BALOBA-1460 file (C-alpha; in Angstrom, 3 decimals):
// residues 140
<rec num="1" residu="m" x="42.871" y="13.565" z="-51.558"/>
<rec num="2" residu="n" x="43.484" y="9.973" z="-52.602"/>
<rec num="3" residu="r" x="47.289" y="10.410" z="-52.415"/>
<rec num="4" residu="k" x="47.118" y="10.908" z="-48.666"/>
<rec num="5" residu="y" x="46.277" y="7.221" z="-48.064"/>
<rec num="6" residu="n" x="48.198" y="5.572" z="-50.888"/>
<rec num="7" residu="e" x="50.914" y="4.202" z="-48.582"/>
<rec num="8" residu="i" x="48.413" y="2.255" z="-46.381"/>
<rec num="9" residu="m" x="45.930" y="1.149" z="-49.048"/>
<rec num="10" residu="g" x="47.650" y="-2.143" z="-49.794"/>
<rec num="11" residu="l" x="48.538" y="-3.126" z="-46.206"/>
<rec num="12" residu="p" x="46.885" y="-6.193" z="-44.608"/>
<rec num="13" residu="h" x="44.242" y="-5.768" z="-41.859"/>
<rec num="14" residu="h" x="45.766" y="-5.442" z="-38.378"/>
<rec num="15" residu="v" x="45.259" y="-8.430" z="-36.036"/>
<rec num="16" residu="s" x="46.147" y="-8.017" z="-32.358"/>
<rec num="17" residu="k" x="48.524" y="-10.527" z="-30.817"/>
<rec num="18" residu="t" x="47.291" y="-9.915" z="-27.246"/>
<rec num="19" residu="r" x="43.523" y="-9.480" z="-27.600"/>
<rec num="20" residu="p" x="41.028" y="-11.972" z="-29.096"/>
<rec num="21" residu="q" x="39.056" y="-10.889" z="-32.136"/>
<rec num="22" residu="m" x="35.515" y="-9.635" z="-31.390"/>
<rec num="23" residu="p" x="32.741" y="-11.968" z="-32.613"/>
<rec num="24" residu="m" x="30.667" y="-10.669" z="-35.536"/>
<rec num="25" residu="s" x="27.470" y="-10.612" z="-33.436"/>
<rec num="26" residu="d" x="29.091" y="-8.256" z="-30.894"/>
<rec num="27" residu="r" x="30.479" y="-6.075" z="-33.655"/>
<rec num="28" residu="a" x="26.992" y="-5.694" z="-35.112"/>
<rec num="29" residu="a" x="25.635" y="-4.700" z="-31.680"/>
<rec num="30" residu="q" x="27.891" y="-1.662" z="-31.661"/>
<rec num="31" residu="f" x="25.839" y="-0.173" z="-34.448"/>
<rec num="32" residu="a" x="22.376" y="-1.077" z="-33.085"/>
<rec num="33" residu="p" x="20.021" y="1.868" z="-32.534"/>
<rec num="34" residu="f" x="20.197" y="3.456" z="-29.121"/>
<rec num="35" residu="a" x="16.907" y="3.704" z="-27.195"/>
<rec num="36" residu="a" x="17.305" y="7.037" z="-25.441"/>
<rec num="37" residu="l" x="13.877" y="6.799" z="-23.805"/>
<rec num="38" residu="t" x="13.819" y="3.388" z="-22.155"/>
<rec num="39" residu="g" x="10.307" y="2.401" z="-21.129"/>
<rec num="40" residu="y" x="8.677" y="4.939" z="-23.439"/>
<rec num="41" residu="d" x="7.108" y="2.250" z="-25.658"/>
<rec num="42" residu="a" x="5.691" y="0.451" z="-22.611"/>
<rec num="43" residu="a" x="4.263" y="3.727" z="-21.267"/>
<rec num="44" residu="i" x="2.576" y="4.445" z="-24.605"/>
<rec num="45" residu="k" x="1.035" y="0.951" z="-24.701"/>
<rec num="46" residu="e" x="-0.179" y="1.290" z="-21.101"/>
<rec num="47" residu="t" x="-1.791" y="4.651" z="-21.850"/>
<rec num="48" residu="g" x="-3.518" y="3.228" z="-24.914"/>
<rec num="49" residu="r" x="-4.861" y="0.181" z="-23.071"/>
<rec num="50" residu="l" x="-8.608" y="0.496" z="-22.580"/>
<rec num="51" residu="t" x="-10.432" y="-0.159" z="-19.334"/>
<rec num="52" residu="d" x="-14.141" y="-0.298" z="-18.543"/>
<rec num="53" residu="e" x="-15.956" y="1.944" z="-16.109"/>
<rec num="54" residu="r" x="-17.715" y="0.347" z="-13.137"/>
<rec num="55" residu="i" x="-21.491" y="0.168" z="-13.632"/>
<rec num="56" residu="e" x="-23.455" y="1.498" z="-10.674"/>
<rec num="57" residu="l" x="-26.594" y="-0.592" z="-10.130"/>
<rec num="58" residu="d" x="-29.884" y="1.102" z="-9.362"/>
<rec num="59" residu="v" x="-32.086" y="0.191" z="-6.379"/>
<rec num="60" residu="e" x="-34.212" y="-2.222" z="-8.391"/>
<rec num="61" residu="a" x="-31.199" y="-4.137" z="-9.716"/>
<rec num="62" residu="l" x="-29.655" y="-4.257" z="-6.222"/>
<rec num="63" residu="s" x="-32.838" y="-5.718" z="-4.709"/>
<rec num="64" residu="a" x="-33.014" y="-8.342" z="-7.487"/>
<rec num="65" residu="l" x="-29.366" y="-9.210" z="-6.815"/>
<rec num="66" residu="d" x="-30.084" y="-9.447" z="-3.075"/>
<rec num="67" residu="m" x="-32.939" y="-11.866" z="-3.786"/>
<rec num="68" residu="k" x="-30.545" y="-14.006" z="-5.835"/>
<rec num="69" residu="y" x="-28.034" y="-13.992" z="-2.945"/>
<rec num="70" residu="q" x="-30.777" y="-15.288" z="-0.625"/>
<rec num="71" residu="l" x="-31.765" y="-18.074" z="-3.035"/>
<rec num="72" residu="l" x="-28.140" y="-18.996" z="-3.525"/>
<rec num="73" residu="m" x="-27.479" y="-19.148" z="0.230"/>
<rec num="74" residu="e" x="-30.493" y="-21.478" z="0.696"/>
<rec num="75" residu="a" x="-29.257" y="-23.785" z="-2.083"/>
<rec num="76" residu="l" x="-25.534" y="-23.891" z="-1.150"/>
<rec num="77" residu="d" x="-25.723" y="-27.574" z="-0.099"/>
<rec num="78" residu="e" x="-27.011" y="-28.547" z="-3.542"/>
<rec num="79" residu="a" x="-24.009" y="-26.772" z="-5.167"/>
<rec num="80" residu="p" x="-25.863" y="-25.312" z="-8.156"/>
<rec num="81" residu="e" x="-23.760" y="-24.034" z="-11.031"/>
<rec num="82" residu="v" x="-23.960" y="-20.282" z="-11.478"/>
<rec num="83" residu="t" x="-22.324" y="-17.612" z="-13.616"/>
<rec num="84" residu="i" x="-21.249" y="-14.540" z="-11.672"/>
<rec num="85" residu="t" x="-20.263" y="-11.456" z="-13.647"/>
<rec num="86" residu="y" x="-18.239" y="-9.016" z="-11.583"/>
<rec num="87" residu="f" x="-15.993" y="-5.978" z="-11.902"/>
<rec num="88" residu="q" x="-12.261" y="-6.561" z="-11.524"/>
<rec num="89" residu="p" x="-10.417" y="-3.261" z="-10.859"/>
<rec num="90" residu="d" x="-7.285" y="-2.571" z="-12.886"/>
<rec num="91" residu="e" x="-4.063" y="-2.544" z="-10.856"/>
<rec num="92" residu="r" x="-2.389" y="0.232" z="-12.865"/>
<rec num="93" residu="k" x="-5.036" y="2.709" z="-13.914"/>
<rec num="94" residu="a" x="-8.590" y="3.856" z="-13.290"/>
<rec num="95" residu="g" x="-11.319" y="1.453" z="-14.333"/>
<rec num="96" residu="g" x="-11.061" y="-2.258" z="-14.860"/>
<rec num="97" residu="k" x="-12.889" y="-5.038" z="-16.666"/>
<rec num="98" residu="y" x="-15.895" y="-7.267" z="-16.212"/>
<rec num="99" residu="v" x="-15.133" y="-10.961" z="-15.895"/>
<rec num="100" residu="s" x="-17.329" y="-14.006" z="-15.378"/>
<rec num="101" residu="a" x="-16.776" y="-16.893" z="-13.012"/>
<rec num="102" residu="v" x="-18.637" y="-20.111" z="-13.745"/>
<rec num="103" residu="g" x="-19.004" y="-22.880" z="-11.191"/>
<rec num="104" residu="a" x="-20.456" y="-23.818" z="-7.832"/>
<rec num="105" residu="v" x="-20.402" y="-21.443" z="-4.888"/>
<rec num="106" residu="k" x="-18.636" y="-22.775" z="-1.804"/>
<rec num="107" residu="k" x="-19.379" y="-19.990" z="0.662"/>
<rec num="108" residu="i" x="-21.107" y="-16.619" z="0.948"/>
<rec num="109" residu="d" x="-19.656" y="-14.470" z="3.725"/>
<rec num="110" residu="d" x="-22.014" y="-11.602" z="4.637"/>
<rec num="111" residu="f" x="-19.565" y="-10.129" z="7.145"/>
<rec num="112" residu="e" x="-16.632" y="-9.832" z="4.706"/>
<rec num="113" residu="r" x="-19.080" y="-9.390" z="1.794"/>
<rec num="114" residu="r" x="-17.286" y="-12.020" z="-0.270"/>
<rec num="115" residu="i" x="-18.365" y="-14.992" z="-2.383"/>
<rec num="116" residu="t" x="-15.974" y="-17.939" z="-2.539"/>
<rec num="117" residu="m" x="-16.305" y="-20.355" z="-5.454"/>
<rec num="118" residu="r" x="-15.358" y="-24.040" z="-5.214"/>
<rec num="119" residu="d" x="-12.335" y="-23.431" z="-7.455"/>
<rec num="120" residu="g" x="-10.985" y="-20.863" z="-4.945"/>
<rec num="121" residu="t" x="-12.050" y="-17.690" z="-6.778"/>
<rec num="122" residu="r" x="-12.964" y="-14.971" z="-4.276"/>
<rec num="123" residu="i" x="-15.416" y="-12.348" z="-5.500"/>
<rec num="124" residu="p" x="-16.268" y="-9.165" z="-3.555"/>
<rec num="125" residu="m" x="-20.065" y="-8.907" z="-3.326"/>
<rec num="126" residu="d" x="-19.928" y="-5.151" z="-3.940"/>
<rec num="127" residu="d" x="-18.365" y="-5.791" z="-7.380"/>
<rec num="128" residu="v" x="-21.009" y="-8.269" z="-8.594"/>
<rec num="129" residu="l" x="-23.013" y="-7.107" z="-11.600"/>
<rec num="130" residu="s" x="-25.160" y="-10.201" z="-12.159"/>
<rec num="131" residu="i" x="-25.701" y="-13.794" z="-11.095"/>
<rec num="132" residu="d" x="-27.261" y="-16.245" z="-13.529"/>
<rec num="133" residu="g" x="-28.077" y="-19.946" z="-13.477"/>
<rec num="134" residu="e" x="-30.898" y="-22.493" z="-13.510"/>
<rec num="135" residu="l" x="-31.529" y="-21.813" z="-9.833"/>
<rec num="136" residu="f" x="-32.916" y="-18.383" z="-10.714"/>
<rec num="137" residu="s" x="-35.237" y="-19.470" z="-13.553"/>
<rec num="138" residu="s" x="-38.266" y="-19.101" z="-11.267"/>
<rec num="139" residu="l" x="-37.488" y="-15.392" z="-10.799"/>
<rec num="140" residu="e" x="-37.664" y="-14.525" z="-14.483"/>
């Protein structure tokens, strides 16, 4: 078996006169693993990502929240600082997450059912879970 290649064993490596030599980094890329399922890893990560379910408030909690809206609307000129916890739906899958916005409320729009904070954050009133702040200390 070894005799078959004896005549070429001692010859120098061939170098082309017309084509440039491939850089070592490109040569290594030829042997890199091939990802037959492109996007599969991203799909697995997306499936494994956890989301929260929206909490449905009962009648008592909704009336308490409505009372806080009324107090907040009366005190808008004083610009009290509040913390609003609300549900933010996920763009890719069912569920979402609860986030908190801290700051002064600029506007409460009953028609569009939206709260606008001074920093520009717009919060749908139907997604609000709770509103907290010093303004509401008399209610507790």
